[in-house]
N, C-alpha and C positions, 0 to 999 in steps of 0.2 A: 634770193632764190624763193620761189613760191613754195609754201609749206602749209600743212594742216596740223594744228596743235591740239593735243588732248591732255587733260590734267587729272585723270582718274575719275572713277564713277561718281564720287561725292563732291568733286571740285573740278568740274570740267568746263572748259570754254572751247568753242569752235570758232576759229578765226574766219570771218567773212571777208570777201573781196569785193572791190568796187565793180568788177566785171562779172561777179558771180550771179548765177541765175537765182531768182526768187521763187521759181515754180517748185512746189513740193514734189517729192518723188512720186507720190500717188497720183497727183494731177498730171504729171508727164505720162504716167502709165495710162491714165484715162484717155489722153490724147492719142496714144498709140492704139488703144482699142478702137477708138472712133474712126481713125483714119486708115488703119491697116487691116484689121481683122475683127471679126465678131466674136472671136474667142479670147477672153481676157488672159492676161499673163498668168494669173493663178491657175486658170484652167489648163493653159498650155503646160504648166509645170506638172499638174496632176496627171495630165495625159501621158507625159513622159514617165511618171511614176508607174502608171498602169501598164505601160509597155515594158518597163524594165523589171519591175518586181511587183508581186501581189501579196507578199508576206511582210508584215510590219517588222521593223528591225528591233528585235528584243534581245534578251540575254543569250549568251552562247549556249546555255543549257536548253533554251527554247528554239534553237536552230538558227539563230541569226548572229551576225557579228557586228556590233556597233561600228559605224563608219565604214562599212563594206563598200568597196569601189563599185560604181555602176559601170557596166560594160560599154561605155560610149566610144571607147577606142576600137572595139571589135564588133562592128555591125550596128552600133547604136546610132542615134541621130544627133549630130552636133547642132549647136545653135544656128538658127537660120538668119540670113541677112535681112535687115529691116531697112527699107529705103526711105528714111525720114530726111528732111532737109538738114544737111550737115553744117555744123558750125565751121565757118571758114578758118578760124584760128586753129581748131583741132585738125582740120585737113592739112594745113600747112605744117603743123607739128608732126603729123604722121609721115608726111613726105620727108621731113628732115630726118626722122628716125630711120626710114627705109633707105635713105641715101648715106647714112652714117656707116663708116667702116667698122665701127664697134659692134654693130648688130648684124652685119652681113654674114651669112652662113650659119647663123644661130637657129636652132630649132625652137620656134616660138609657138608650137602647137599647144603645149600645156603650161607654158609660162610666158610672162610678158613684163612690161615695164611701165611705170606710171609716167605719163607725159604731161598731165595737167590736173589741177584741182580747182573745182568750182563749187563752192558751198559744200553740200553733202555728196556731190558727184565726184568720183575719182575716175579719170579717163586713162585707159590702159591700152597700150599698143601690144599686140600679140594675142596670147591665149585663144588661138584659132579654133581649138576643139571645145571651148567652153560652152556650156548649156545654159539656157535661160533658167534662172533660179538656182544655179549651182553655187555652192560655197567656195569662196576664194580666200586664200591665206596670204597675208603679207608676212613672210617668215621672219624678217629681221626683228619685228616687234610682236610676233604672235597675235596679229590682229585678224579678225574674221570679217569677211564681207560677203556680198551676194551679187551675182550678175543680174542687173536690172534691165540692161538694153544691149543689144548686139548690132554692130554695124559691120560693113565690109572689111575694114582694116583696123578697127578698134572696138573696145567694149566699155561700157559704163558700169562701174560697180559702186555699191554703197556699203559703207562699213557700219558695224554695230557699235553703238556707244558702249555697250556692256562688255566689249572686248577689253576695256580698260578698267579693270576692277582692282587697281591699286592707285596709290597717290603719286606715282612717278610720272613726270611729264614725258609725253611721247610725241615725236615729230614724224609725220609722214611726209617724205620729200619726193620731189620729182626725181625720176630715175630709179626709185626703189623697185625691187623685183617683186612680182606677185606670182602665185602658183595656183593651178587648178587642183581641186581635191577629188574630183570625180563623184562628189556626193551632193545630193539635194539637201537643203537645210533641214536639220534634225536637232532635237533638243532632249535633255534629260527629263524623264517623267517617272511616275510610279509612286507607290506608297511611301517611299523614303522622303518624298517632298512634303508630306503632311507636317505641319508645324514649322515650316521654313519660309523664309522670304527669299525669293530668287529673282533673277532678271530674265529677259526674253530668251536667253540661250540656256537657261536652266542652272546657271552658276549661282551658288549661295552668296547672298550679300548681307546676311544678318549678323555676321561676326561670330558665328557658332561653328566654324569649320566648313569644309567642303561638303557639297551635296554628295551623299554616299550612294545615290542611285546608280545602277549599272544598266538601266533600261533607257533606250532612246526610241524616238519615233519621228517620222517625217512631219513637218509642220504644215505645209500646203498640200492638201489632198482633197479628193472628192467627198461629198456628203454620203451618208449611209443610203444605199439604194432603197426604194420604197418597198421592194419585196422582202427586205430584212427588217422592216419596221412593224410596230404594233400600235393599236389605238391607245390614246392617252386616257386612262380611266381612274388613276389613283391621285389623290390630292397631295400637294406639298403644303404642309402646315406652316404658315408664316408666324403664327403667334399674334398676329394683328387682327383683332376681332372683326372689324369692318371688312377687311379683305377676305378672310376665310369664310365669312358668312355670305357676302354679297358679290365679291369679285374673285371667285375661287381660282387658284392656280394649280394646274396639274403637273405631275412629274413628267417632264418632257416638253413643256410649253416654253415659248419664247415671249417674254412679257416686257414691255417698255414701261418705265416709271418716269414720268415727265414732270418736271418742275421748272418753270421758266424764271422764277424770281428768287428762289432760295435753294438750300440743300436738304430739304426735308425728305427728298427721295433717297438720299444716301442713308439717312437714319432708318428708313424702312428696310433697305437692303441689309444693313448691318444687323438689325434686329432679327431679320429672317435667318441670317447665318447663325446667330446665337440660339435660335429656337430649334436648330437641327441636332442639338446635343442628344446623344443616346438613340438616334434614329437611323444610324448606319448610312448617313449621307455625307459624302466628302464635299467640302465647299472650296471654291477657287475664287479668289478676289483679285481681279486685274485692275490696276490703277496706275495713273501717271502722277507722280508726286504724292507718295503715301503720307497721309496725315498721322502724326505721332499719336494723336488722341485715339484714332480708330485702332491703331496697333495696340495701344494700352488696353482699350476696352475688350478687344478680342482675347488678349492674354489673361486679363483679370477674370473674365467670364468663363474661361476654360475652352473657348471656341477654337483657339489655335491648335488644339490637339487634333482636330479633324479638318483644319483649314490650311490651304496653301496660298500665300500671297505672291503675286507677280507684280513687281514694282519697277516702274521706269522713271528715271529722272526727268523733270520738266524740261531740262535743257538737252535732252537726248536727241539723236538724229531722227529724222522722219522714219527711217527704216526700222529703228528700234521700237518706236511707238506703234508703227503699223504691224510689226511682227508680234508684239506682246499679246494682243487679243487672240491671234491664231495659236500662240504657244499655250495660252490658257485653255483654249478649246481642245488642243491635242492632249493636254493633261486630263481634261474631263473625259475624253474618249477612252482613255485607258481604263478608267473605272467602269464606264458604261459597257465596254466590250468584255469585262470580266463579271458581268451580272450584278453590278452595283449601281447606285444612284448618285449623281453628281449635280451640284448646284454651282453655277458660275455667275459671278457678278462682273459685268463690264462697266467700270466706273470711269467717266471722263474720257471716252474714246476720242481719238484725234478728230478734229473738224473735217479732215480730208475724207473720213468715212462717208460723209454726207454726199460727196461727189463720186463715191465708189459703190454705186448700187449693186454692181455685179459682184464685187468682192464682199460687200456686206451680205448679199444673198448667200454667197458661198459660206461665209462664216456662220451665220445664224441657221442655215439649213443643215449644218453639221450637228445640230442638237436633235431632240426627239427621243423616241423610245425604241430600243432594239428588241426583237422578239426572241423567244426561247431557242429557236433553231439556230439563229445567228450566234447567240452566246455559246451554245454547245459546240458549234463548229469552230468558232474562233479559239475557244479554250481547249480544243481537241478532246472534248468529253469530260473535262475536269469539273465544269459547272453545268448542271442540267436543271431544267425546269425553272430557270430564273430569267427575268428580263432585266434590262439596264436602261438608264435614262440620263439625259443631260437637260436640266432646266436652266434657262438663261434669263437673268434679269438685267436689262440694259438701262443704266442711269444716264439721263441726258436732259438737256433743256428743251429740245425739240425732237420730233420723230426723225430718225435717220433711216428708217426702213418701212416698207408697207406690208411686210409679211409677218408682223407680230400676231401671236395668238390671243393677245390681250394687251390692254393699255390701262395703266393707272395714272390718272391726272391728279396733281396736287394743286389745290386752289386755296389761296390764303385770303381771298376777298369775300367778306360777308359769309363765311362758311361756319355754320353752327356746330359742326361735328369735329372731333379730334381723334386721330390725326386729320389734317385738312385734306381729305380725299374728296374729289369731285365725283359724287355718286351718279350724277346725271350724265357725265361724259365718259367716265371709265367703263370698261367692258371686258368680259371674258368670252371669247368665241365658243369655248367648250362648256362654259357655265356649269349647269347641274350634272353634266356627264362626268365631271371629275370630282363631284362631291359624293360622299357616302349616302346611302338611302336615308338614314335618319336626319342628316343635316339638310339634305335636299327637301325632305318633307316638312321640316320645321321652319326653315328660313324663308320658304316661299310666301308665307302669310305675313312676313315682316318687311320684306324689301319694298313692297308697294307703299305702305304707310310711312316708312322712313324717308323714301324719296319725296313723297308728298309733303312731309314735315319740313324737309330742307327747302323746298320751293316756297312753302307758306312762310317760313322764317325769313327768307330772303325778301318776300313781298312786304312783310311787316317792317323790315329794316328800311325799305324805301318809302313806305307810306305812313307807317306808324298808326295803323287803324285797328288796334287791338280791341277797342270797345265795340267795333262794328262787326266783329266776327259772329257767325251763327254758331249754334250749339255743336254741330259736327266738327267745325274747325277748332273750336275750343277743346273738344275731346281729343282731336288729332294732336294739338299742341301738348296736351298732358301726356298722351301716349308717347309722342316723339321725344319729349324731355326725359321720360323715364328710360326709354330704350337707349338714348344717347348717354344718359348718366352712367349706365353700366358699360356700354361699348367703348366709351372714350378712353384713350390711352395717351399718356405723355411719352412720346418716343424720342425726346431730345436727350440723347445719351450723354451729352456733356454735362447735364444738370443733375445726374443721379449717381449715387455710389453703387457701382456694379458688383454683383456677385451672383453666382448661379442660383442661389436660393431666391433672390429677388426675381430673376427671370422665370423660374419654374412656378413661382407663386402668381405672377402676373400673366403668364402664358395662357394659351387657350387650346388645349389638346382636344381630341375628339369628344371624350366624355363630358368634359367641362363645357364645351361648346353646346353639346346636346342638352344638358341640364338647363343651361341658361336660356336657350331658345325655347325649350319646353315651358319654362316659366312664363315667358312673354306670350307664347302661342295660346296658353290656357288662361291668360288674364289673371294670374295670381297676384299681380301688383296693383290692381285697381284701388285697393284700400290702403296702400302704403305710400307715404309721402315720397316725392321725387328724391329728396336728399338722403333718404334711407334705402334706396333701391340697391345700390352697390353693396352696402353693408349686409342687407338681407340675403342677397345671392351668395356673397362670400361666406357668410355664416352657415347658410344651408349647405354649401359645398363642403365645408369643413366637417359639418355634422354627419352628412350622408356618407362621407368617407369612413367615419367611425362606425356608424350603425348599419349601413346597407351597402357594403362594398360589393356584394353579389349583384346588385342592380347595375352598378357601374361596369363590372366585369362582363355582364351579359350584353350591355350596349356596345362595349368595345369589341367583343368577339363577334357579334352578329352584324355590327354596323347598322343596326336597325332598332326599332322600338316596337315589338309586337304588343298585342292587346294586354297580355298578362303583365308585362313590364310597365306599360302605360298606366294600368290600374294601380299597381303597387307604388309607382312613383307619385301618382296623384294623391293616394292615401297618405304617403309619407310627408309630402309637402303640406297638406292640410293639417296634419298633426303638428308639424313643425311650426306652422303659423300660429296655431292656437296656443302653443307652448311659449314660443319666443316672441311672437308678435300678435298679442291679443288685439281684438278690434278696439279702436280708440273710443273713449267715452266723450260725452258732450256735457255742456253746462246745464242743460235742461233735458230731462228724460221723462216724458210723460208715460204713464202706464195705463193698461186696460186689462180688464178681467174677462177671460174666456169662460162663459157660463157653463159650457159643456164639460170642462175639465177642471174648473176652479183654479187655473194656473195664471198668475199675473205675468205678462210679457212686457218687454221694453220696446218702444217704437224704434224704427230704423234711424240710427244716428247719422249725422252729416259731418264731413271733415273738409278742411280747406287745404288745397295744394299750394304751398307757399311759393313754389317756383313760378306759377303762372296766375295766381290770384283767381283761380277758377274753382268753384265749389262743386264737389262730387258727392254722391250719396252711396253709403255702404249698404250692401245687400245682405250683410251678415247680422244675425240676431246676437243677443248676449250669449255667453258660454253656457254649456249644459249645467255646470255646477251652480251658476247664478240662478238659473231657472229652478233647480231643485230647492235651493235655499228659499227663494221667493215663494214656492209652492208650500213649503213647510210652514212658513210664517202665516200664509193665508189659512191653512187648515187649523192652526192654533187659534186664530182670530174667530173662526167660525164656531169652534168648541166653546170659547168664552161667551160668544154671543148667544149660543144655544142655552147655556147655563143661566145667563141673565134673563133671557126670555122665560125660561121655565120658572125661575124664582118669582118673576113678576106675575105670571099666571097664578101661581100658588097663593101669592099675597092677595090678589084680586078675589080668588075663590074664598079665602079665609074671611075677608071683609064682607063678602056677600052673605056668608052663613051667619055671621054675627048680626 
């Protein structure tokens, strides 16, 4: 007898058949869209939702009952017939069931029987009232499925792998009974999911007991209408210096992180999650085949306190993989709709998404920023004057959508900067509009030189013509080396011992970012060797936190650097340099005497930048104390000389008299 075998969530195999279709569920769905209707299945489902209910299914206290039946039996719209070319074998099986005495006279409006199994597809005779996208139950084994396709006399359902969250082997057999539930697919969501690892249906799979959330919401639904949206103007701080300064991400943006050859894009995403600690941002990480290293990193760094992981086994059915991303998005919408910010990472989305542009559009368009009026209406006045947002980072090897608000490309070939971000190809459509005034003002003067530096470095790699560079190119190399020396970060999380103290020390919040860019913008590093740049800025940061916390507070509060703060910061940095980093001395220091002031000064010293073998000239004279000491020595010499001259004249006068 034909049967479908399951072995539990962590040890599952799905028996494939010689006559089974190899076309994934989503590709078959795409064919349906192309041949029958311009409205995709997901949109058909959401249309049904809009017609049936406009209130999300929340807790009973909020006016909703989880799992409430949709009124498709009383005036609702049952699933429509779709006239695709029918499988001859299935047609014969349907006829056999219809002629069988066992099924004659039975009411098959809301229940049916399995007549065939092909790969992930379960063919069901009956369930005439079933809706497209409706949840179906196989009661004998408590297995959940969803209606994917409706024909005149049968339906095709797909089951969720995560229905099998124990190690007991389960067999789905032909002739098993299935039942309609009258419910569109919905999952457990809410604050109780923070710190948990769940599957695509919201069931906990981390061994810490059940998911205690009593809030559910529909998975497939329409994006937020434009009238309820607000412009994206606030930054999401990734903690990655090159990104925050030159490819800014705003709260509510959809950004692709593309890496064709390695997994460096995953390191960027995980680092971004860890950098959200203490910023009231809930993170949702959707992945297929969770890496134990990533789980350990998030736990050790404390990031799991505000993170929800949705993990799907690599051997899961196509339906489970397809649904997982939408479940994560539904989770993020809960926090957005309550006036909070959410960050969702889509890691290793199924390849089928590339062929599902409409569904991809529906998924990513559910991000963005909600305005204050929407939040107040949704929460019935409990939250006022707040916006909410969903920021999406999509990790992939190629672009799977054309609607990104920005793309960060990873390039490991001849790239002089770390992390290996391709500054030439990467972009942010919103750019400076999502940066604070102070960062926008200070980073603008650096992005041009650093891009030119990257191009120049690449040309030197190809031609090796360092000796033929003109003076402007040599200066550009020195400046670029110094900027890169401080902005570079090793994001290979597997190579470091993680704790939050490390992250907070290496992170780049608003004030630290502003101070660093201010130093570059005002050329305070011209007389500091490249190898000492990072140490200089880190020491300055530590010292200014002790001495002038008021400057940092004003920058943070105003998000700007007015003239008064600019002047005070300049004075502090100059004093810091003279104290901790006095101008370097040279082997030969010629002196000259200023006849008008009788003060001996030292000529301008020269220093060599060891990183590029290019000599630069310091514009700074010796310190004030050295000048005073030299002046005192000069005055004493003049006094002695005067005495000697006087004695000499007296001696000559005495000789003449004699």
